C-alpha positions in Angstrom: -24.8 -13.7 3.5 -22.7 -10.9 4.9 -19.2 -11.4 6.1 -20.2 -11.1 9.7 -22.9 -13.7 9.3 -20.6 -16.1 7.4 -18.0 -15.9 10.1 -20.5 -16.1 13.0 -21.8 -19.3 11.4 -18.5 -20.9 12.5 -19.7 -20.7 16.1 -22.6 -23.1 15.3 -20.0 -25.7 14.3 -18.5 -25.7 17.8 -21.0 -28.0 19.5 -21.0 -30.7 16.9 -17.2 -30.6 16.6 -16.9 -30.8 20.4 -19.3 -33.8 20.4 -17.2 -35.6 17.8 -14.0 -34.8 19.7 -15.6 -36.2 22.9 -16.3 -39.5 21.2 -12.8 -39.6 19.7 -11.2 -38.9 23.1 -13.4 -41.4 24.9 -12.4 -44.0 22.4 -8.8 -43.6 23.6 -9.9 -45.3 26.8 -11.0 -48.4 24.8 -7.5 -50.0 24.8 -6.8 -49.4 28.5 -10.2 -50.7 29.6 -9.9 -53.7 27.3 -6.4 -54.6 28.7 -7.6 -54.1 32.3 -10.6 -56.4 31.7 -8.6 -59.0 30.0 -5.9 -59.1 32.7 -8.3 -58.9 35.6 -11.1 -61.1 34.4 -10.3 -63.2 31.4 -6.8 -64.3 32.4 -7.7 -65.4 36.0 -11.0 -67.1 34.9 -9.9 -68.4 31.5 -13.4 -67.5 30.1 -12.9 -67.2 26.3 -16.5 -66.2 25.8 -15.8 -63.0 27.9 -12.7 -62.4 25.8 -14.6 -62.7 22.6 -17.3 -60.3 23.8 -14.8 -57.8 25.1 -13.0 -58.0 21.7 -16.2 -57.4 19.7 -17.1 -54.4 21.9 -13.6 -53.0 21.6 -13.6 -53.4 17.8 -17.0 -51.8 17.5 -15.8 -48.8 19.6 -12.6 -48.5 17.5 -14.8 -48.6 14.3 -16.9 -45.8 15.7 -13.8 -43.8 16.6 -12.5 -44.2 13.0 -15.8 -43.1 11.6 -15.9 -40.1 14.0 -12.3 -39.1 13.1 -13.2 -39.3 9.4 -16.3 -37.2 9.9 -14.4 -34.7 12.0 -11.6 -34.4 9.4 -14.1 -33.9 6.6 -15.9 -31.2 8.6 -12.7 -29.3 9.3 -11.6 -29.5 5.7 -15.0 -28.2 4.6 -14.8 -25.5 7.2 -11.4 -24.4 5.9 -12.7 -24.1 2.4 -15.8 -22.3 3.6 -13.6 -19.7 5.4 -11.5 -19.3 2.3 -14.4 -18.9 -0.1 -16.8 -16.7 1.9 -14.4 -14.9 4.2 -12.0 -13.8 1.4 -14.8 -12.7 -1.0 -16.5 -10.7 1.8 -13.3 -9.0 2.8 -12.9 -7.7 -0.7 -16.6 -6.7 -1.1 -16.7 -4.9 2.2 -14.1 -2.4 1.0 -12.4 -2.3 4.4 -9.5 0.1 5.0 -7.4 -2.8 6.5 -8.3 -5.4 3.9 -4.7 -6.8 3.9 -4.8 -7.3 7.6 -8.2 -9.0 7.2 -6.8 -11.3 4.6 -3.9 -12.2 6.9 -6.4 -13.1 9.6 -8.4 -15.2 7.0 -5.2 -17.1 6.2 -4.6 -17.7 9.8 -8.1 -19.2 10.2 -7.6 -21.4 7.1 -4.4 -22.8 8.5 -6.0 -23.3 11.8 -8.7 -25.6 10.4 -6.6 -27.3 7.7 -3.4 -28.1 9.7 -4.8 -30.2 12.5 -4.5 -27.4 15.0 -8.3 -27.3 15.3 -8.3 -30.9 16.5 -5.6 -30.1 19.1 -7.8 -27.2 20.3 -10.8 -29.5 20.5 -8.9 -31.9 22.7 -8.3 -29.3 25.5 -11.8 -29.5 27.1 -11.4 -33.3 27.5 -8.1 -33.3 29.3 -10.0 -33.4 32.7 -11.7 -36.6 31.5 -8.3 -38.4 31.4 -7.2 -36.9 34.7 -10.5 -38.1 36.3 -9.9 -41.6 34.8 -6.4 -41.7 36.3 -7.7 -40.5 39.7 -10.3 -43.3 39.7 -7.5 -45.9 39.1 -5.3 -44.2 41.8 -4.6 -40.6 42.8 -0.8 -41.2 42.6 -1.1 -41.2 38.8 -2.6 -37.7 38.9 0.4 -36.5 40.9 2.8 -38.2 38.4 1.0 -36.5 35.4 1.2 -33.1 37.0 4.9 -33.7 37.8 5.8 -34.7 34.2 3.7 -31.9 32.7 5.4 -29.4 35.0 8.8 -30.5 34.0 7.9 -30.4 30.2 6.5 -26.9 30.6 9.6 -25.8 32.5 11.8 -27.1 29.7 9.6 -25.3 27.1 9.7 -22.0 29.1 13.5 -22.2 29.5 13.8 -22.7 25.7 11.6 -19.6 25.1 13.5 -17.4 27.6 16.9 -18.6 26.4 16.3 -18.5 22.6 13.8 -15.8 22.1 16.2 -12.9 21.7 18.8 -14.8 19.7 16.1 -16.0 17.3 14.9 -12.4 16.8 18.5 -11.4 16.1 18.9 -14.2 13.5 15.6 -13.2 11.8 16.7 -9.6 11.6 20.1 -10.6 10.2 18.4 -12.7 7.5 16.3 -9.7 6.4 19.4 -7.5 6.3 21.3 -10.2 4.3 18.5 -10.4 1.7 18.3 -6.6 1.2 22.1 -6.2 1.0 22.3 -9.1 -1.5 19.6 -7.6 -3.7 21.5 -4.2 -3.7 24.8 -5.9 -4.4 23.4 -7.8 -7.4 21.7 -4.6 -8.6 24.9 -2.6 -8.4 26.9 -5.4 -10.0 24.9 -4.9 -13.2 25.7 -1.2 -13.4 28.9 0.2 -14.8 31.1 2.6 -12.9 30.0 1.4 -9.4 31.5 -2.1 -9.2 33.3 -1.1 -5.9 29.9 -0.5 -4.3 28.9 -4.1 -5.2 32.1 -5.5 -3.9 31.7 -3.7 -0.5 28.1 -4.9 -0.3 29.1 -8.5 -0.9 31.7 -8.1 1.9 29.1 -6.8 4.2 26.7 -9.7 3.2 29.3 -12.4 4.0 30.1 -10.6 7.3 26.4 -10.7 8.3 26.2 -14.4 7.2 29.1 -15.3 9.5 27.6 -13.4 12.4 24.2 -15.1 11.8 25.7 -18.5 11.5 27.6 -18.1 14.8 24.4 -17.2 16.6 22.5 -19.9 14.8 25.1 -22.5 15.9 24.8 -21.5 19.6 21.0 -21.6 19.2 21.1 -25.0 17.7 23.2 -26.4 20.5 20.8 -25.2 23.2 17.7 -26.2 21.2 18.9 -29.7 20.5 19.9 -30.1 24.2 16.5 -29.1 25.4 14.8 -31.2 22.7 16.8 -34.2 23.9 15.8 -33.5 27.5 12.1 -33.2 26.5 12.3 -36.4 24.5 13.9 -38.3 27.4 11.1 -37.2 29.7 8.4 -38.3 27.2 10.1 -41.6 26.6 10.4 -42.1 30.4 6.7 -41.4 31.0 5.4 -44.9 30.4 8.3 -46.4 32.3 7.5 -44.2 35.3 3.8 -45.1 35.0 4.6 -48.8 34.9 7.0 -48.5 37.8 4.4 -46.6 39.8 1.8 -49.3 38.9 4.1 -52.1 39.9 4.7 -50.4 43.2 1.0 -50.1 43.8 0.4 -53.7 42.7 3.0 -54.9 45.2 1.3 -52.8 47.9 -2.0 -54.4 47.0 -3.5 -51.1 46.0 -3.9 -51.9 42.3 -4.5 -54.8 40.0 -2.2 -55.8 37.1 -4.8 -54.7 34.6 -5.2 -51.4 36.3 -1.4 -51.0 36.0 -1.4 -51.5 32.3 -4.5 -49.4 31.7 -3.1 -46.5 33.8 0.3 -46.5 32.0 -1.5 -46.3 28.6 -3.9 -43.5 29.8 -1.1 -41.6 31.4 1.0 -41.6 28.3 -1.9 -40.5 26.2 -2.7 -37.7 28.7 0.8 -36.4 28.7 0.9 -36.5 24.9 -2.3 -34.5 24.6 -1.2 -31.9 27.1 2.2 -31.5 25.5 0.6 -31.1 22.1 -1.9 -28.5 23.3 0.9 -26.7 25.1 3.1 -26.4 22.0 0.2 -25.4 19.8 -1.3 -22.9 22.3 0.4 -19.8 20.8 -1.0 -20.6 17.3 -4.4 -21.4 18.8 -4.4 -18.1 20.5 -3.4 -16.4 17.2 -6.3 -18.1 15.4 -8.8 -17.1 18.0 -7.4 -13.5 17.9 -7.8 -13.4 14.1 -11.4 -14.6 14.4 -12.1 -11.9 17.0 -10.6 -9.2 14.9 -12.5 -10.2 11.8 -15.8 -10.2 13.7 -14.9 -6.8 15.3 -13.9 -5.3 12.0 -17.0 -6.5 10.1 -19.3 -5.3 12.9 -17.7 -1.8 12.6 -17.3 -1.6 8.9 -20.5 -3.2 7.6 -22.7 -0.3 6.5 -25.7 -0.4 4.2 -24.5 0.0 0.7 -26.7 1.5 -2.0 -26.6 0.5 -5.7 -27.5 3.5 -7.9 -27.7 3.0 -11.7 -27.4 6.6 -12.8 -25.3 9.4 -11.1 -25.3 12.9 -12.6 -21.7 13.9 -11.7 -22.5 16.4 -8.9 -19.9 16.2 -6.1 -20.0 17.7 -2.6 -17.6 17.4 0.3 -18.4 18.6 3.8 -15.9 19.4 6.6 -13.4 16.7 5.7 -10.9 16.1 8.6 -8.2 13.5 8.5 -6.4 13.4 11.9 -2.7 12.5 11.9 -2.6 11.4 15.6 0.0 12.1 18.3 -1.0 15.7 18.5 0.3 16.5 15.0 -1.6 18.8 12.7 -4.4 17.1 10.7 -3.6 15.8 7.2 -6.8 17.5 6.1 -8.5 20.2 8.1 -12.2 21.1 7.4 -12.2 20.8 3.6 -15.5 21.8 2.0 -16.5 22.6 -1.6 -19.0 21.8 -4.3 -18.6 20.8 -7.9 -21.4 20.8 -10.5 -21.7 17.9 -12.9 -19.1 18.1 -15.8 -16.8 20.5 -14.0 -13.1 20.0 -13.8 -11.2 20.7 -10.6 -7.4 21.1 -10.2 -6.0 20.5 -6.7 -2.6 22.3 -6.3 -0.3 23.0 -3.4 3.2 22.2 -2.1 4.4 18.7 -1.6 3.0 17.2 1.6 0.1 19.6 1.7 -2.5 16.9 1.5 -3.5 16.8 -2.1 -3.3 13.0 -2.7 -5.0 12.4 0.7 -7.9 14.6 -0.4 -8.1 12.9 -3.8 -8.3 9.4 -2.1 -11.0 10.7 0.3 -13.1 12.2 -2.5 -13.1 9.0 -4.6 -13.6 6.7 -1.6 -10.3 4.8 -1.8 -9.4 6.1 1.6 -12.4 7.9 3.2 -11.8 10.6 5.8 -12.7 9.5 9.4 -14.5 12.8 9.9 -16.7 14.5 7.3 -18.5 13.3 4.3 -18.2 13.2 0.5 -21.4 13.0 -1.6 -21.6 11.8 -5.2 -25.0 13.3 -6.0 -26.8 12.7 -2.7 -25.1 9.3 -1.9 -22.3 9.3 0.7 -19.2 7.7 -1.0 -18.8 5.1 1.8 -22.3 3.8 1.3 -22.1 3.5 -2.5 -22.4 -0.1 -3.6 -19.4 -1.8 -5.1 -21.1 -2.3 -8.5 -22.1 1.4 -8.7 -18.6 2.5 -7.6 -17.0 0.4 -10.3 -19.4 1.6 -13.0 -19.4 5.4 -12.1 -16.0 6.2 -10.6 -12.6 6.1 -12.4 -9.4 6.5 -10.5 -5.8 6.8 -11.8 -2.9 6.8 -9.3 0.3 8.8 -9.7 2.3 5.8 -10.9 -0.4 3.4 -12.2 0.6 -0.3 -12.4 -0.5 -2.6 -15.2 -0.9 -6.2 -14.1 0.4 -9.4 -15.7 -1.9 -10.2 -18.6 -2.8 -8.8 -22.0 -3.3 -5.1 -22.6 -7.0 -5.8 -23.4 -7.4 -7.6 -20.1 -5.9 -4.6 -18.2 -8.1 -2.1 -20.0 -11.3 -4.1 -19.2 -10.2 -4.7 -15.6 -9.9 -8.4 -16.2 -13.6 -8.7 -16.7 -15.0 -12.2 -17.2 -17.1 -10.9 -20.1 -14.9 -8.3 -21.8 -16.6 -6.0 -24.4 -14.3 -5.4 -27.4 -16.2 -2.3 -28.4 -15.8 -0.8 -25.0 -12.1 -1.6 -24.9 -11.6 0.1 -28.3 -13.7 3.1 -27.2 -11.7 3.5 -24.0 -8.4 3.2 -25.9 -9.5 5.8 -28.5 -10.7 8.2 -25.9 -7.4 7.9 -24.0 -5.5 8.4 -27.2 -3.6 5.1 -27.0 -5.2 3.0 -29.8 -2.4 3.9 -32.2 0.2 3.1 -29.6 -1.3 -0.3 -28.8 -1.9 -1.1 -32.5 1.8 -0.4 -33.2 2.8 -3.2 -30.9 3.6 -6.6 -32.5 0.6 -8.3 -30.8 -1.5 -5.2 -30.4 -4.2 -5.6 -27.7 -3.0 -9.2 -27.1 0.4 -8.1 -26.0 1.1 -10.1 -22.8 2.7 -7.9 -20.2 3.8 -10.9 -18.2 6.6 -11.3 -20.9 6.5 -8.1 -23.0 6.3 -5.3 -20.4 9.6 -4.0 -21.7 7.8 -2.8 -24.8 6.1 0.0 -22.9 7.7 3.0 -21.2 6.4 4.3 -17.8 4.5 7.1 -19.6 2.9 4.7 -22.0 1.8 2.5 -19.1 0.3 5.5 -17.5 -1.7 6.3 -20.7 -3.0 2.7 -20.9 -4.0 2.9 -17.3 -6.0 6.0 -18.2 -7.9 3.9 -20.7 -8.6 1.4 -17.9 -9.9 4.2 -15.6 -12.4 5.3 -18.2 -13.4 1.8 -19.5 -16.9 1.9 -17.9 -17.5 5.5 -19.0 -17.5 6.8 -15.5 -19.3 10.0 -14.4 -16.5 10.8 -12.0 -12.8 10.7 -12.8 -10.1 11.2 -10.2 -6.5 11.6 -11.4 -3.3 11.9 -9.2 -0.7 13.9 -11.2 -1.8 12.3 -14.5 1.0 14.1 -16.5 3.8 13.4 -14.1 5.4 10.7 -16.3 4.4 12.1 -19.7 6.5 13.8 -22.3 5.2 16.8 -24.3 3.5 14.6 -26.8 1.9 12.5 -24.1 0.7 15.6 -22.3 -1.0 17.0 -25.4 -2.8 13.7 -25.9 -3.8 13.7 -22.2 -5.2 17.2 -22.7 -7.2 16.0 -25.7 -8.5 13.1 -23.7 -9.6 15.3 -20.8 -11.3 17.7 -23.2 -13.3 14.9 -24.8 -14.3 13.6 -21.3 -15.4 17.1 -20.3 -17.5 17.4 -23.4 -19.2 14.2 -22.3 -20.1 15.7 -19.0 -17.6 13.8 -16.8 -16.7 15.4 -13.5 -12.9 15.4 -13.3 -10.8 16.0 -10.2 -7.0 16.2 -10.7 -4.0 16.6 -8.4 -1.4 18.7 -10.3 2.2 19.7 -9.9 3.0 20.5 -13.5 0.9 23.2 -15.2 0.5 21.5 -18.6 -3.2 20.5 -18.1 -4.1 23.3 -15.6 -5.7 25.3 -18.4 -8.5 22.6 -18.8 -9.7 23.1 -15.2 -12.8 25.1 -14.5 -12.0 25.5 -10.8 -8.8 25.4 -8.7 -8.5 24.3 -5.1 -5.2 25.4 -3.5 -4.2 23.5 -0.3 -1.7 24.6 2.2 -0.9 22.3 5.2 -4.2 20.4 4.8 -6.4 23.5 4.7 -8.1 25.3 1.8 -5.9 28.3 1.0 -8.0 29.3 -2.0 -10.9 28.0 -4.1 -12.7 29.4 -7.1 -12.7 29.8 -10.8 -9.3 29.1 -12.4 -8.6 32.7 -13.6 -9.6 34.2 -10.3 -7.4 31.8 -8.2 -4.4 32.1 -10.6 -4.9 35.9 -10.5 -4.8 36.0 -6.7 -1.8 33.6 -6.8 0.1 35.8 -9.2 -0.7 39.0 -7.5 0.3 37.8 -4.1 2.8 35.0 -4.3 4.7 35.1 -7.7 8.0 36.2 -6.2 11.4 34.5 -6.3 14.5 35.3 -4.3 17.6 33.7 -5.8 21.4 33.9 -5.8 22.8 35.8 -8.8 25.1 33.1 -10.1 25.2 31.0 -13.3 24.0 28.0 -11.4 20.6 29.8 -10.7 19.7 30.4 -14.4 17.8 27.2 -14.8 15.8 27.9 -11.7 14.7 31.2 -13.1 13.6 29.4 -16.3 11.6 26.8 -14.4 10.0 29.4 -12.2 8.8 31.5 -15.1 7.5 28.4 -16.9 5.4 27.5 -13.8 3.6 30.9 -14.1 1.8 29.7 -17.3 -1.0 27.1 -17.0 -2.5 26.9 -20.5 -1.2 25.0 -23.5 -2.2 28.0 -25.7 0.3 30.1 -23.7 3.3 28.1 -24.9 4.7 30.8 -27.2 4.0 33.5 -24.6 5.8 31.4 -22.0 8.9 30.9 -24.2 9.1 34.6 -24.7 8.9 35.4 -21.0 11.5 32.7 -20.2 13.9 34.2 -22.7 13.4 37.8 -21.5 13.8 36.8 -17.8 17.0 34.8 -18.6 18.5 37.8 -20.5 17.6 40.1 -17.6 19.3 37.7 -15.2 22.5 37.6 -17.3 22.6 41.4 -17.8 22.3 42.0 -14.0 24.9 39.3 -13.4 27.5 40.9 -15.7 27.0 44.5 -14.8 27.7 44.8 -11.1 30.7 43.8 -8.9 30.9 40.1 -8.0 33.1 40.5 -4.9 30.4 39.4 -2.6 27.3 37.1 -2.6 24.5 38.7 -4.6 20.8 38.2 -4.4 18.3 38.9 -7.1 14.5 39.3 -6.5 12.1 38.5 -9.3 8.5 39.5 -9.3 6.0 38.2 -11.9 2.6 39.7 -12.4 -0.2 39.2 -15.0 -1.7 42.6 -15.9 -4.4 40.7 -17.8 -4.6 37.3 -19.7 -2.4 38.7 -22.5 0.0 40.9 -20.6 2.5 40.3 -17.9 5.3 42.2 -16.2 8.6 40.8 -15.0 10.7 42.8 -12.5 14.2 42.0 -11.3 15.7 44.0 -8.4 19.1 43.9 -6.6 20.3 45.7 -3.6 23.1 47.5 -5.4 23.2 49.8 -8.4 24.0 48.5 -11.9 26.3 50.1 -14.5 24.1 49.0 -17.4 21.9 52.1 -17.5 24.4 53.9 -19.8 24.6 50.9 -22.1 20.8 50.9 -22.4 20.9 54.4 -23.8 23.4 53.3 -26.4 21.2 50.3 -27.4 18.0 52.5 -27.7 20.0 54.8 -30.0 21.2 51.9 -32.2 17.7 50.4 -32.4 16.6 53.5 -34.2 18.9 52.6 -37.1 18.0 49.1 -38.4 20.9 49.1 -40.8 23.4 48.8 -37.9 25.0 45.4 -37.5 24.4 44.5 -33.8 26.5 41.3 -33.9 29.5 43.5 -33.1 28.0 44.3 -29.7 29.2 42.8 -26.4 27.3 39.9 -24.9 25.4 42.0 -22.3 24.7 44.7 -24.9 23.3 42.1 -27.2 21.1 40.8 -24.3 19.8 44.4 -23.8 19.0 44.6 -27.5 17.1 41.2 -27.4 15.0 42.3 -24.4 14.3 45.7 -25.8 13.2 44.1 -29.1 11.0 41.3 -27.7 9.4 43.3 -24.9 6.7 45.9 -25.1 8.4 48.0 -22.6 11.8 47.7 -20.9 13.4 50.0 -18.3 16.5 49.9 -16.1 16.8 52.2 -13.2 18.9 52.8 -10.1 16.6 53.8 -7.3 18.2 54.5 -3.9 21.2 52.2 -4.6 18.8 49.5 -5.9 18.9 48.2 -9.5 15.5 47.7 -11.0 15.0 45.9 -14.3 11.4 46.0 -15.6 10.0 44.3 -18.8 6.4 44.4 -20.0 5.3 41.6 -22.3 2.2 40.9 -24.4 1.0 37.7 -25.8 1.4 38.7 -29.4 5.0 38.2 -30.0 7.1 40.6 -32.2 9.6 39.2 -34.6 13.0 39.1 -33.1 14.6 39.6 -36.5 13.2 43.0 -37.0 15.9 45.6 -36.5 18.8 43.2 -36.0 21.0 42.8 -39.0 23.1 39.6 -39.5 
């Protein structure tokens, strides 16, 4: 049964429930009719046989009412469980975008059926029955009912208008208090910032005082209006009896009719008041039901279960609008990956990388465009096929309370130990898990502190590959890893590639970029470049590897980080270190050999000549005085026996760069200093030619 069908089945319950409600409400008239008959017939005639017959009929009617109420309660309880069982399961299986909202609506329906609110709603259609009964006794009772109900509604409306804004203010203050108290307790545990905690506690008590003041004024008004409402309800039957007595004196009504009318009127006012107070929640429940039906009608699509997927991936014209006239989060993204290929998605923060990854794996499909796994659109892929063939790892993966083994097998009811071990070995975490005191049975509910964030990320990778997926989608998988963890991640990805798994990764750090076959560069939601890794990196290096930076000591680390980002392969680590050292020395030489009486700007340019050769250029818009020193250093380097430890710091830097590079020049061209170093991957020994 689909979710839409299971929820629509609730409509079929309406007629039987209304019928039971009708019987229950008609039974309310038993006591008034019995009293009227006793006072008008039995008492004047003294006929005890009539009394006995009336009593038997009344008791039979009350027995039927009890049975009907029991049946109605059982039906509503079963309906509540039906909604919880079928509604919740179908919300999860339908893979809706707004599943949390749907679950909230399911909860609202469950409370509607289980709290007695449904019985209140079922009473609404029968209010006219009581009004008609009163009108048959005497029309004045209808006028009295309408008057009492009007006063009660007026009191209720005054309460809403008077207290609505203050109650919202109190709720907002409570939220602020909770947040501030949490921050205060957090800061209290940290050394060096006790004053922050003290100030937060002061603000918390200030908010408490403000809230209590408003709460006190609300309580006075609310209790006053409650007392007024209670007085009116208590006076209802007295007013009904007084009106009845008046009519009896006027000869327009019998004594039995007076008693019956007072009972019916009190019941009618009570039902109307209950329906009035419960009406907002009734509307909320009906709104939740309407939203659920509307969502399921829109979201239910035919899903296809496919046992074997090859790993081929194709996306066509993906567009993810932002709304409000803002540029789209994704704008006409299209590309194709063959089975077993590895794609790296790169770009600036906020460019749309994570949005694209979620769209590709079906976690958050694009409203416009399509993603095909083989020839199956990702939105129509059945839940079982999705679970078995697609692995997904978020940027900061979360392990749930339970054992590590349960987390790896996704809390399967039939875990496979062999598959758990295989996933852990493939992810390179078997040794890590085995080193824990309870190994795979480590319960993260109590022993989460045994794992660092990076280790949790690696275990989450084992979970992502537990079912040996054909597609693996990773959002910055190395973001939380140290150097050792990153190398193990590279080994894992290499093994998965050898098994033919299609891998798509969002990357900021370049540590695993060398494993990619293709690179997709995104800029403001659009494809800026796509192709083979070497081609894309080559185009990036030729056109965009430039850095403009202040020439000051504070900028040296930025230079090192920028040079490091130029290298994408683990095998280039030694080459990268060499380039970082040379660029840093060039930066220091330029800094020390020109006037510092004004702000200075240096411009680096990095270029790969080929895979084993790069060129680093530093320019500054003023001449440098280091050219003469360079001539001295070249002369000294021709004599290995010279002890260069006697050189000044900048001269030593010149010697280091000249030694390590495969070509180093310093020129002043039209009042511009130009430092150029050529580097090759095969590193020379720094010790050659420098005597200690």
